[in-house]
C-alpha atoms as one frame of an Amber mdcrd trajectory, in Angstrom:
protein
  -0.247  -0.033  -0.054   1.431   3.362  -1.057   1.003   5.701   2.029   1.744
   9.402   2.091   3.915   8.722   5.158   6.127   6.794   3.065   6.755   9.557
   0.590  10.171  11.258   0.629  11.583  14.980  -0.260  14.767  16.422  -0.791
  16.158  18.217   2.052  16.997  21.500   0.375  20.047  21.341  -1.976  21.935
  18.774   0.212  21.001  15.531  -1.585  19.424  13.883   1.408  16.278  12.296
   0.829  13.774  12.552   4.033  10.562  10.795   4.631   8.186  13.220   5.008
   7.518  12.183   8.673   9.995  10.976  11.173  10.079   9.977  15.010  11.270
  12.741  17.310  13.209  11.346  20.206  12.171  13.771  22.932   8.889  11.689
  23.013  10.792   8.744  24.198  11.574  10.560  27.350   8.049  12.135  27.722
   4.982  12.248  25.874   1.032  12.308  26.312  -0.464  14.689  28.279  -1.733
  13.084  31.667  -4.278  16.075  31.915  -4.222  16.720  35.742  -4.685  20.569
  37.049  -1.513  19.881  39.369   0.746  18.983  36.572  -0.471  21.873  34.481
   0.950  24.347  36.707   4.155  22.404  36.773   4.200  21.992  32.751   3.794
  26.118  32.631   6.693  26.565  34.726   8.892  24.428  32.311   8.684  21.082
  34.016   7.735  18.011  31.966   5.413  16.956  34.691   2.054  16.928  32.803
   3.277  14.079  30.480   3.550  10.609  30.918   7.220   9.060  30.850   7.688
   5.643  28.908   9.670   2.779  30.083  12.557   1.208  28.317  10.122  -1.273
  27.187   7.388   0.868  25.760  10.330   2.844  24.091  11.462  -0.155  22.209
   8.081  -1.376  21.365   7.460   2.057  20.010  10.683   2.166  17.699   9.755
  -1.230  16.724   6.270  -0.377  15.507   7.491   3.044  13.990  10.089   1.020
  12.062   7.766  -1.951  11.067   5.272   0.545   9.922   8.090   2.058   7.427
   8.820   5.339   9.079  12.735   5.187   8.984  13.982   8.655  10.250  14.880
   9.193  13.630  15.736  12.640  15.318  17.046  12.539  18.909  19.444  14.828
  20.783  21.966  14.497  24.106  19.551  16.762  25.971  16.677  14.469  25.529
  16.711  12.451  28.849  20.549  13.609  28.886  21.847  10.368  26.843  18.757
   8.500  27.265  16.907   8.988  24.077  20.143   8.454  22.110  20.938   5.234
  24.188  17.446   4.022  23.508  17.102   4.719  19.854  21.021   3.415  19.466
  20.288   0.201  21.020  17.118  -0.253  18.739  18.819   1.125  15.342  22.103
  -1.311  16.068  20.097  -4.483  14.924  18.567  -2.675  11.708  20.651  -3.299
   8.780  21.799  -2.297   6.394  22.597   0.951   7.760  21.406   2.755   4.568
  17.821   1.793   5.342  17.036   4.428   7.800  18.193   8.237   8.459  19.657
   9.216  11.821  20.270  12.676  12.945  20.933  14.291  16.584  21.916  17.275
  17.914  25.367  19.415  19.315  25.751  22.289  21.352  25.602  20.317  24.711
  28.082  18.574  26.273  27.058  15.846  29.088  29.442  15.523  32.093  29.392
  13.812  35.557  27.795  15.953  37.883  30.459  17.973  40.485  28.055  16.886
  43.058  26.762  13.490  42.660  24.308  14.220  45.627  22.684  16.421  43.642
  18.822  16.264  42.900  16.239  18.547  41.328  14.569  18.534  44.660  18.285
  19.516  46.322  20.174  21.337  43.622  22.999  22.360  45.770  24.461  25.795
  46.662  24.852  26.922  42.984  21.928  25.724  40.660  21.710  26.787  37.390
  20.178  30.189  36.749  17.715  28.817  33.871  17.405  24.908  33.665  14.296
  24.124  31.688  13.244  20.115  32.255  14.956  19.782  35.332  13.156  16.721
  35.985  14.875  14.533  33.455  17.270  13.032  35.805  14.877  12.464  38.622
  14.388   9.152  38.119  10.656   8.688  37.063   8.539   5.813  36.497   8.942
   4.855  40.377  12.964   4.928  40.298  13.112   3.082  36.936  15.227   5.937
  35.420  12.318   6.758  33.111  13.261  10.519  32.548  16.787  10.534  32.240
  20.285   9.763  33.299  22.201  11.615  36.026  24.378  13.890  34.056  25.077
  17.340  34.082  25.561  19.319  31.092  27.415  22.569  29.632  26.708  24.449
  26.521  29.538  24.688  23.952  29.477  25.539  20.312  33.279  25.736  19.721
  35.146  23.640  17.349  36.285  21.589  20.127  32.921  21.279  21.776  30.942
  20.340  18.774  33.743  17.619  17.812  33.829  16.448  21.076  29.677  16.332
  21.043  29.692  14.520  17.732  32.178  11.792  18.787  29.905  11.393  22.288
  26.851  10.820  20.525  28.463   8.296  18.050  29.230   6.467  21.209  25.887
   6.595  23.003  24.059   5.642  19.748  26.332   2.763  18.898  27.048   4.089
  15.362  30.054   5.191  13.283  27.536   7.493  10.996  25.130  10.228  11.899
  23.136  11.596   8.593  22.469  15.091   9.832  23.524  17.209  12.815  21.791
  19.913  14.433  22.802  23.162  16.397  20.947  22.737  19.301  18.952  25.627
  21.439  21.113  28.672  20.654  18.462  30.925  21.360  16.728  33.340  23.751
  14.875  30.588  25.785  18.244  29.318  27.027  20.505  32.539  27.334  20.362
  36.298  27.616  21.482  38.717  24.907  25.135  38.618  26.024  25.430  34.904
  26.411  23.881  34.278  22.912  26.511  36.874  21.883  29.325  34.763  23.600
  27.981  31.450  22.126  27.315  32.651  18.464  30.955  33.989  18.302  31.823
  30.604  19.452  29.973  28.887  16.652  31.051  31.279  14.017  34.863  31.280
  14.801  35.013  27.453  15.775  31.858  25.236  15.927  30.635  26.275  12.068
  34.180  24.963  10.943  33.692  21.623  12.724  30.745  21.190  11.037  31.782
  21.948   7.668  34.673  19.712   8.411  32.634  17.000   9.149  30.580  17.761
   6.080  33.498  17.810   3.644  35.097  14.429   5.006  31.893  12.556   4.383
  31.155  11.898   8.226  27.929  13.660   8.078  25.728  14.526   5.009  23.853
  17.985   6.101  24.025  20.295   9.357  21.556  22.800  10.379  20.158  24.747
  13.339  17.385  24.138  15.711  14.843  26.841  15.942  12.269  27.955  19.005
  11.731  31.445  18.540  10.582  33.541  15.578  13.624  35.602  14.174  16.207
  33.067  15.352  16.359  31.932  11.580  17.080  35.511  10.359  20.008  35.761
  13.073  21.644  32.366  11.769  20.971  33.610   7.900  22.617  36.913   8.539
  25.994  35.044  10.047  26.477  31.895   8.303  25.605  29.163   5.787  23.627
  26.358   6.811  21.786  23.191   4.953  18.684  23.315   6.779  16.468  24.490
   9.983  14.655  22.282  12.275  11.975  24.810  13.472   9.965  23.674  16.685
   6.809  25.499  17.634   6.491  28.369  15.239   5.365  26.492  12.206   1.912
  24.745  12.805  -1.556  24.933  12.283  -1.872  26.601  15.598   0.930  29.161
  15.300   2.609  30.059  11.683   1.560  33.524  10.899   1.555  37.340  12.033
   2.196  36.884  16.039  -0.470  39.747  16.384  -2.982  37.716  14.964  -1.971
  34.068  15.950  -0.570  34.805  19.192   3.248  33.966  20.853   4.128  30.541
  20.130   6.860  29.887  22.806   7.383  31.202  26.022   7.600  35.026  26.320
  10.932  35.653  28.007  12.550  38.992  28.126  16.058  39.978  28.774  17.401
  43.540  29.005  18.917  45.070  25.838  17.455  42.142  23.614  14.285  42.838
  21.436  11.207  40.403  21.691  12.280  38.240  18.801   8.683  37.011  18.964
   6.959  40.176  18.194   7.487  39.434  14.410   5.689  40.560  11.464   4.623
  37.709   9.321   5.613  35.005  11.757   7.910  32.195  10.335   6.418  32.615
   6.780   8.411  35.650   6.334  11.339  33.940   7.328  10.765  31.126   5.267
  11.024  33.443   2.426  14.566  33.782   3.119  15.137  29.950   3.753  13.535
  29.255   0.121  15.820  32.241  -1.689  18.804  30.175   0.021  17.860  26.927
  -1.131  17.437  25.386   2.321  14.991  22.925   3.750  12.870  22.824   6.837
  11.949  20.162   9.135   9.009  20.880  11.138   8.778  19.686  14.779   5.751
  20.236  17.452   3.038  20.025  14.813   0.882  18.764  17.679   1.795  21.497
  19.911   2.541  18.891  22.847  -1.158  17.338  22.139  -3.185  20.176  21.755
  -3.857  19.609  18.195  -4.553  16.007  19.292  -7.009  16.517  22.464  -8.383
  19.669  21.155  -9.587  22.273  23.825  -9.675  20.589  27.207  -9.749  21.851
  31.030  -5.947  21.598  31.502  -4.655  21.836  28.079  -0.782  22.284  27.305
   0.606  23.846  24.381   4.376  23.651  23.421   5.194  22.484  26.728   3.373
  24.791  28.868  -0.082  25.876  29.957  -2.366  26.609  26.734  -3.298  30.165
  26.774  -6.741  31.516  26.418  -6.168  32.640  22.927  -4.874  29.030  22.105
  -8.022  27.591  23.701  -9.866  29.984  21.747  -8.207  28.966  18.498  -8.351
  25.165  18.648 -11.978  25.101  19.455 -12.762  27.238  16.402 -10.612  25.175
  14.345 -12.495  22.123  16.128 -15.949  23.438  14.952 -14.657  23.757  11.205
 -13.089  20.158  11.577 -16.499  18.807  12.781 -18.332  20.714   9.979 -16.262
  18.861   7.326 -15.677  15.624   9.117 -11.864  15.905   9.495 -10.007  14.738
  12.431  -8.104  17.437  14.128  -4.611  15.690  14.274  -5.195  15.150  10.343
  -5.192  18.928   9.645  -2.367  19.414  12.150  -0.050  17.071  10.104  -1.338
  17.836   6.841  -1.110  21.816   7.127   3.059  21.879   7.660   3.734  19.935
   4.596   1.981  22.340   2.103   4.638  24.643   2.513   7.406  24.222  -0.349
  10.546  24.544   1.939   9.199  21.912   4.553  10.803  18.670   3.716   9.654
  16.727   6.509   8.245  16.731  10.216   9.345  14.851  12.988   6.323  13.906
  15.225   6.790  12.508  18.960   5.446   8.766  19.441   5.674   7.468  22.928
   3.113   4.464  22.521   3.312   1.784  19.589  -0.100   2.877  18.375   0.573
   6.304  17.784   2.652   5.862  14.835   0.113   4.162  12.855  -2.385   6.575
  13.901  -0.089   9.466  12.516   0.210   7.260   9.554  -3.601   7.102   8.870
  -4.201  10.912   9.485  -1.671  11.842   6.696  -3.567   9.407   4.694  -6.893
  11.202   5.463  -8.596  12.919   2.407  -9.461  16.478   3.425 -11.548  18.575
   1.080 -10.437  21.554  -0.245 -13.142  23.550   1.020 -11.922  22.709   4.662
  -8.831  24.461   3.934 -10.677  27.568   2.395 -13.083  27.804   5.266 -10.280
  27.788   7.729  -8.640  30.792   5.649 -12.247  32.446   5.376 -12.399  32.597
   9.224  -9.082  33.856   9.720  -7.580  30.607  11.176  -5.262  30.095   8.367
  -2.675  33.186   7.590  -3.751  34.267   4.065  -0.028  34.001   2.941   0.028
  30.346   4.254   0.173  27.417   1.351  -2.408  25.160   2.006  -2.888  21.429
   0.971  -4.093  20.878  -2.364
C-alpha cells in the first residue's frame, strides 16, 4: 500500500532524501499529556510533569512499531533524557541493517558531564543551581525510580570547534553508530540565554563550531547540518551570519502558530531579557522567514506540529501547548478549528499533520511517538482525505494566515 507517510522529499539542496515524517526522540522520554490540574501548573513552569514517561520497554516497542510501519527517520539529541534518548534509539537501530535503510539525526551544542555533586537532585540542587534549567526533572528517576526520565548527568553548552567535535563523538558512542546523517545546532536561542550569552555562543559558533560542522561534512562523516529554532527571528539571525543546509523548526510553524503573531499569538514562552528585542513580536511570523530560507535553497524540518498534544486532544480543561499551559487565545483558536473540523468531518490531528507539509520549504516533520499505536495513527491521519473546502473555510474564518500555503 502506498501511504503518504512513506513519500520522500529532498532536504533543500543537500542531496539528502527524507521521509515526510520521522520519529522525534524527545517523546521517548516524555509524551502524552496526563491532563491533571496540578501537573498543568508544573508544565507551565517548564517542567515535563504534565506528561507520561515511557519505560525502556515502551520505548523499544514504540521504535519497533514505527520502524515496521516504514517510518525510518529518527531524530534525537543528547539533551533528551540527558543521553537516555540516544541510548534507547541506538540500542534499537543497532540491529537494523543495512545502515542505509534509515536516516539518523542528532544535535550538538550540549556536552554531558558527571555531576560535580553526585548527591545533587532536582529537589536538592546544591548551593549554585543553574539560573535557567528547563525540564530539570530529566534526571529525577521517574517511573517509580526506574530512570524513566533520564540519566544523572550535568550538561554544559559549548558551540566551539572542540565542543562540536566532542559532542559529535559522544553521540556516536551513545548511539552505537559510526555515522550520523544530519547534525543540528541545538538550543542556541533566547529561551536558554540572555542577550550577552547568545552573543558569546554565536561567536563560538562562527569562529570555531561552524568550521567543525563544515569539516565533518567535507570529510563525509555527515551529509548535512542545520540549526534548531524555537523562536521567531532566530532563523534570520543565523541567515545573517553563516551558511547552513536546513532548519529544524519547533513550535513556530504549525496549524496553531504560523502567521503574524498579532493575529496568531506568541508560540513560545515570552521570555524577555534587558537589551534584547522581543523576537516573538515578528511581522509575518515564520512565514516571512521561510521566504529567506527558500531563496537560499535550504530545507525545513517541522517539529511540535501537535503542539504538545493540543492538536490531538483539542480544547480541554487542562490543555498544554508547546510544553506549557495553553493560553486563552490558544484555547479559543483550537476550539474554532475543531468546529470547522466537525463541519467537514476532518479529524483535528489529520489537519495538524497535513498543514505544514503544504509549504514548499518544508521537507519533513518529526513527530513524537511514545506508544506503539501512535505511529500508525499518524500514518492514517496523513492518508485521510481532506476536502479543499475545509482549508478554504479555515482561511475565510481567519484561522489560517492568507499567505500560508494550504494542501491541495
